[in-house]
C-alpha positions as CSV (number, residue, x, y, z in Angstrom):
1,R,24.2,153.2,119.4
2,V,26.9,154.8,121.6
3,L,24.4,154.8,124.5
4,F,23.6,151.1,123.9
5,R,27.3,150.2,123.9
6,S,27.9,152.1,127.1
7,V,25.0,150.4,128.9
8,R,26.2,147.0,127.7
9,C,29.7,147.7,128.9
10,K,28.4,148.8,132.3
11,T,26.2,145.7,132.5
12,A,29.1,143.4,131.7
13,G,31.2,145.2,134.3
14,L,28.6,144.7,137.0
15,A,28.3,141.0,136.0
16,G,32.0,140.6,136.3
17,E,32.0,142.2,139.7
18,E,29.1,140.0,140.9
19,T,30.7,136.8,139.8
20,P,33.7,136.9,142.3
21,M,31.2,137.8,145.1
22,L,29.0,134.9,144.3
23,E,32.1,132.6,144.2
24,K,33.2,133.9,147.6
25,L,29.7,133.3,149.0
26,K,29.5,129.8,147.5
27,K,32.9,129.0,149.0
28,L,31.9,130.4,152.4
29,L,28.6,128.4,152.5
30,L,29.9,125.1,151.0
31,Y,33.5,125.0,152.2
32,A,33.6,127.4,155.2
33,G,35.8,129.8,153.2
34,A,38.5,127.2,152.5
35,E,39.7,125.8,149.2
36,P,37.6,122.8,148.1
37,E,40.8,120.6,148.1
38,D,41.8,121.6,151.6
39,F,38.2,121.1,152.8
40,A,38.0,117.6,151.3
41,R,41.4,116.7,152.6
42,C,40.5,117.3,156.2
43,Q,37.0,115.7,156.2
44,M,38.2,112.4,157.7
45,D,39.9,114.2,160.7
46,V,36.8,116.4,161.1
47,Q,34.5,113.4,161.3
48,I,36.7,111.7,163.9
49,A,36.6,114.9,165.9
50,N,32.8,115.1,165.5
51,R,32.5,111.5,166.7
52,R,34.5,112.3,169.9
53,R,32.3,115.4,170.5
54,L,29.1,113.5,169.9
55,T,30.2,110.9,172.5
56,A,31.0,113.6,175.0
57,F,27.8,115.6,174.4
58,L,25.6,112.6,174.6
59,G,27.1,111.5,177.9
60,T,26.7,115.0,179.3
61,A,23.1,115.2,178.0
62,C,22.3,111.9,179.7
63,A,23.7,113.1,183.1
64,F,21.9,116.5,182.7
65,F,18.5,115.0,181.9
66,V,18.8,112.5,184.8
67,A,19.4,115.3,187.2
68,L,16.5,117.4,185.7
69,T,14.1,114.4,185.9
70,L,15.0,113.6,189.5
71,G,15.0,117.3,190.4
72,S,11.5,117.7,188.8
73,C,10.2,114.8,191.0
74,M,11.2,116.8,194.1
75,V,9.7,120.2,193.1
76,P,5.9,120.3,192.8
77,L,6.0,123.2,190.3
78,L,8.1,121.1,187.9
79,Y,5.9,118.0,187.9
80,D,4.5,118.9,184.4
81,H,8.1,118.9,183.1
82,I,8.9,115.3,184.2
83,P,7.5,113.6,181.0
84,V,9.5,116.0,178.8
85,F,12.8,115.5,180.6
86,A,12.2,111.8,180.8
87,A,11.6,111.6,177.0
88,A,14.7,113.6,176.3
89,L,16.7,111.3,178.6
90,I,15.4,108.2,176.8
91,V,16.3,109.7,173.4
92,S,19.8,110.6,174.7
93,L,20.3,107.1,176.1
94,G,19.1,105.6,172.8
95,L,21.5,107.7,170.7
96,L,24.4,106.9,173.1
97,A,23.6,103.2,172.9
98,V,23.6,103.3,169.1
99,E,26.8,105.3,169.1
100,Q,28.5,102.7,171.4
101,M,27.1,99.8,169.3
102,F,28.7,101.2,166.1
103,P,31.8,103.1,167.3
104,Q,33.5,102.6,164.0
105,K,30.8,104.1,161.8
106,L,31.5,107.5,160.2
107,G,30.2,109.3,157.2
108,L,26.4,109.3,156.7
109,F,25.8,107.3,159.8
110,L,27.6,109.8,162.0
111,N,25.8,112.7,160.3
112,W,22.4,111.3,161.0
113,E,23.3,110.8,164.6
114,I,24.4,114.4,164.8
115,Y,21.2,115.5,163.2
116,A,19.1,113.4,165.6
117,F,20.9,114.9,168.6
118,G,20.4,118.4,167.3
119,A,16.7,117.7,166.5
120,M,16.2,116.4,170.1
121,I,17.7,119.7,171.6
122,Y,15.7,121.9,169.2
123,G,12.5,119.9,169.8
124,L,13.0,120.2,173.6
125,G,13.4,124.0,173.2
126,I,10.3,124.3,171.0
127,Y,8.1,122.2,173.4
128,L,9.2,124.1,176.5
129,G,8.8,127.5,174.7
130,T,5.4,126.9,173.2
131,V,3.3,123.9,174.4
132,Q,4.5,123.9,178.0
133,T,4.5,127.7,178.5
134,P,1.9,129.2,176.2
135,D,1.5,132.4,178.1
136,Q,5.2,133.2,178.6
137,R,7.9,134.3,176.2
138,A,10.2,131.6,174.9
139,A,13.8,131.5,176.1
140,A,15.3,128.1,175.9
141,F,14.7,127.6,172.2
142,F,16.6,130.8,171.4
143,A,19.5,129.8,173.5
144,F,19.6,126.4,171.7
145,L,19.3,128.2,168.4
146,L,22.5,130.1,169.1
147,Y,24.4,127.2,170.8
148,V,23.6,124.0,168.9
149,P,25.2,125.1,165.5
150,M,28.5,125.6,167.4
151,L,28.7,122.0,168.6
152,F,29.8,120.2,165.5
153,M,31.9,121.1,162.5
154,M,29.8,121.0,159.3
155,R,29.3,122.9,156.1
156,P,27.8,126.3,157.0
157,I,25.0,125.7,154.5
158,L,23.9,122.6,156.5
159,H,23.8,124.6,159.8
160,I,21.8,127.3,158.1
161,A,19.3,124.8,156.8
162,N,18.9,123.3,160.2
163,V,18.3,126.7,161.8
164,L,15.8,127.7,159.2
165,L,13.9,124.4,159.5
166,F,13.5,124.4,163.3
167,D,13.0,128.1,163.4
168,G,10.1,127.6,161.0
169,I,8.7,124.7,163.1
170,F,8.9,127.0,166.2
171,L,7.0,129.8,164.4
172,V,4.3,127.3,163.4
173,C,4.0,126.1,167.0
174,V,3.9,129.7,168.3
175,T,0.9,130.6,166.1
176,R,-0.7,127.3,167.1
177,F,-0.2,127.2,170.9
178,K,0.9,130.6,172.2
179,D,-1.2,133.3,173.8
180,W,-1.8,136.1,171.3
181,R,-0.2,138.6,173.7
182,V,3.2,137.0,173.4
183,I,3.1,135.9,169.8
184,P,4.5,139.2,168.3
185,M,7.5,139.1,170.6
186,D,8.3,135.4,170.0
187,V,8.0,135.8,166.3
188,C,10.3,138.8,166.3
189,N,12.8,137.0,168.5
190,A,12.6,133.9,166.3
191,L,13.5,136.0,163.2
192,V,16.2,138.0,164.9
193,F,17.9,135.1,166.7
194,G,17.5,132.9,163.6
195,A,19.4,135.4,161.5
196,I,22.0,135.9,164.1
197,S,22.5,132.1,164.4
198,C,22.9,131.8,160.6
199,I,25.5,134.6,160.5
200,V,27.4,133.6,163.6
201,S,27.5,129.9,162.9
202,T,28.8,130.6,159.4
203,F,31.7,132.6,160.6
204,V,32.4,130.3,163.5
205,M,32.6,127.4,161.1
206,S,34.9,129.4,158.9
207,M,37.3,130.1,161.8
208,M,37.1,126.5,163.0
209,Y,37.8,125.0,159.6
210,G,40.5,127.6,159.0
211,N,42.3,126.6,162.2
212,F,41.7,122.9,161.5
213,I,43.2,123.2,157.9
214,T,46.2,125.3,159.2
215,S,46.9,122.7,161.8
216,S,46.5,119.9,159.2
217,K,49.0,121.6,156.9
218,L,51.5,122.0,159.7
219,T,51.0,118.4,160.7
220,T,51.5,117.4,157.1
221,V,54.9,119.1,157.0
222,A,55.9,117.4,160.3
223,E,54.5,114.0,159.2
224,S,56.0,113.7,155.7
225,D,59.1,111.7,154.8
226,L,61.3,114.0,152.7
227,N,62.8,111.3,150.5
228,T,59.8,109.3,149.6
229,R,57.0,111.9,150.1
230,L,55.0,109.4,152.1
231,H,53.7,109.8,155.6
232,N,56.5,109.2,158.1
233,R,56.5,107.3,161.4
234,N,55.1,110.3,163.3
235,A,52.0,110.2,161.1
236,Y,51.8,106.4,161.5
237,E,51.9,106.6,165.3
238,N,49.3,109.4,165.4
239,R,46.8,107.8,163.0
240,L,47.2,104.1,163.9
241,R,44.4,104.1,166.5
242,D,42.0,105.7,164.0
243,Y,42.0,102.9,161.5
244,P,39.6,100.6,163.4
245,L,37.1,103.5,163.4
246,R,37.4,104.0,159.6
247,C,36.7,100.6,158.3
248,S,33.1,99.2,158.0
249,S,33.7,95.6,156.9
250,S,37.4,94.7,157.2
251,L,40.9,96.2,157.8
252,T,44.2,94.8,156.3
253,C,47.7,95.8,157.3
254,V,50.4,95.4,154.7
255,Y,53.9,95.3,156.1
256,I,56.8,95.7,153.6
257,D,60.6,95.5,153.9
258,V,62.9,96.4,151.0
259,N,65.4,93.6,150.4
260,G,69.0,94.5,149.8
261,L,69.0,98.2,150.8
262,H,72.1,97.9,153.0
263,E,74.1,96.0,150.3
264,L,73.0,98.6,147.7
265,N,74.1,101.5,149.8
266,N,77.5,99.9,150.5
267,T,78.1,98.9,146.9
268,Y,76.7,101.9,144.8
269,G,76.2,104.6,147.4
270,H,73.3,106.1,149.3
271,E,71.9,107.9,146.2
272,E,71.0,104.5,144.6
273,G,69.5,103.4,147.9
274,D,67.4,106.5,148.1
275,K,66.3,105.9,144.5
276,M,65.2,102.3,145.4
277,L,63.2,103.6,148.3
278,R,61.5,106.3,146.1
279,T,60.6,103.7,143.5
280,V,59.0,101.4,146.1
281,A,57.2,104.3,147.7
282,C,55.8,105.4,144.3
283,I,54.5,102.0,143.5
284,L,53.0,101.6,147.1
285,R,51.3,105.0,146.7
286,E,49.9,104.1,143.4
287,I,48.3,100.9,144.6
288,F,47.3,101.6,148.2
289,G,46.9,105.3,148.0
290,E,48.9,108.2,149.6
291,E,46.6,108.6,152.6
292,D,47.2,105.1,153.9
293,S,50.8,104.5,153.0
294,Y,53.7,105.1,155.4
295,R,57.5,104.8,155.6
296,I,58.1,103.8,159.2
297,G,61.8,103.0,159.2
298,G,64.9,102.9,157.0
299,D,63.6,100.2,154.6
300,E,60.2,99.4,156.1
301,F,56.8,100.5,154.8
302,V,53.3,100.0,156.1
303,A,50.0,100.4,154.2
304,F,46.4,99.8,155.2
305,A,43.6,98.5,153.0
306,L,40.1,99.4,154.2
307,D,37.1,97.2,153.3
308,S,39.0,95.3,150.6
309,T,37.9,91.8,149.6
310,S,40.5,89.0,149.6
311,T,40.4,88.9,145.8
312,E,41.1,92.7,145.6
313,L,43.9,92.4,148.2
314,N,45.6,89.5,146.4
315,E,45.4,91.3,143.1
316,N,46.9,94.4,144.6
317,M,49.7,92.5,146.3
318,E,50.6,90.6,143.1
319,Q,50.6,93.9,141.2
320,F,52.8,95.6,143.8
321,V,55.4,92.8,143.9
322,R,55.4,92.5,140.2
323,Q,56.0,96.2,139.6
324,V,58.8,96.3,142.2
325,E,60.5,93.3,140.5
326,E,60.1,94.9,137.1
327,A,61.9,98.0,138.5
328,G,64.8,95.8,139.4
329,Y,64.2,95.5,143.1
330,S,62.8,93.0,145.7
331,V,60.6,93.3,148.7
332,A,59.4,91.1,151.5
333,V,55.7,91.4,152.3
334,G,53.4,90.3,155.1
335,T,49.7,90.9,155.4
336,A,47.1,90.5,158.2
337,S,43.4,91.1,158.0
338,H,40.6,91.4,160.5
339,S,36.8,91.9,160.2
340,A,35.5,95.2,161.5
341,G,34.6,95.3,165.2
342,G,37.0,94.6,168.1
343,I,40.2,95.1,166.1
344,D,43.4,95.0,168.1
345,I,45.4,97.2,165.8
346,D,48.7,96.5,167.6
347,A,48.2,92.7,167.2
348,L,47.2,93.2,163.6
349,V,50.4,95.1,162.7
350,K,52.5,92.6,164.7
351,K,51.0,89.6,162.8
352,A,51.7,91.3,159.4
353,E,55.3,92.1,160.6
354,Q,55.9,88.5,161.6
355,R,54.7,87.3,158.2
356,M,56.9,89.8,156.5
357,Y,59.9,88.4,158.3
358,L,59.0,84.9,157.2
359,D,58.8,86.1,153.6
360,K,62.2,87.8,154.1
361,S,63.7,84.6,155.5
362,R,62.4,82.7,152.5
363,H,63.9,85.3,150.1
364,Y,67.4,85.1,151.7
365,E,67.2,81.3,151.9
366,Q,66.5,81.2,148.1
367,L,69.4,83.6,147.6
368,R,71.7,81.3,149.7
369,R,70.6,78.2,147.8
370,G,71.1,80.0,144.5
371,T,74.6,81.1,145.5
372,E,75.5,77.6,146.5
373,E,74.2,76.2,143.2
374,I,76.3,78.8,141.3
375,G,79.3,77.8,143.4
376,R,78.9,74.1,142.8
377,A,78.4,74.7,139.0
378,S,81.5,76.8,139.0
379,C,83.5,74.0,140.7
380,R,82.2,71.5,138.2
381,E,83.3,73.6,135.4
382,R,86.8,73.9,136.8
383,V,87.0,70.1,137.3
């Protein structure tokens, strides 16, 4: 009985030791060693960075394959490579054309473009290393195996899956097309370089995401308004150009000015004015989300609504104005919307701002008329 208890305690202890290791491995493979919240928070910025990288790499690939195709036409020994390089050029041009036709697409669309680009590079390496040179050791594929996973920021588990997939395809092609004298070396190299690629890409992704998240946190501190806890004007200026890339159907700018802040500060002090701003900011955050809400000036706020229908937008605006009035304050609001594609973000914001000023003028005109009515009623009472 004592022995059984001892074994059970040791087994429980080992299980307790394995659990943290499994959790660390899971975090490393799924979130590049970062906290899930930090990883999720930086995904939009990562996708935008991947979009820019994809554009640059596709342009470079097109130029490179043009040079290779033309160079192969001039060297008799490379005539057999012309169809391969021409095919790679056509694929690169096609991917670049698709990327330029839909420059605002992110998410799954961008991921599939990245996978297609990687598949083209891997496929080229496999063809050159097996079908094209059956009696020589492969070289290009192993270089691509190490290099391609470093091109884009992705979950390490996805890079590992890609490496294993194309390494497996390479091994199948080796056994199918290669000379038996070079098969053992190519198989050995495929296993070794595949393992190295999985390990190195995992830790490179961990470092890249770590740097990205650290930079994001520092940016958050620099781009936060201390009073309202919304993004400040620095964040607004830095992110403004990205909004046309983020929407898929429409983009709406909501421009807001808090009425009576100056008068409230002069009458009751700046603490009451700060309280007003915090209240409006809280309601704005609740309705339009923290990520797309900004305080850009003393009493001015801007929010963006992505892919919202007119019905949803009207309901949100009515809810926002109603909650602000229920809190005892007043705001002037202007909105402007544009369908996705060819959005001039400066013009969109300017239109929303102009409509806000019209709403503000109507507000003060109503106040003026109300004051005059009260004055006339007071005169009548005196008479």
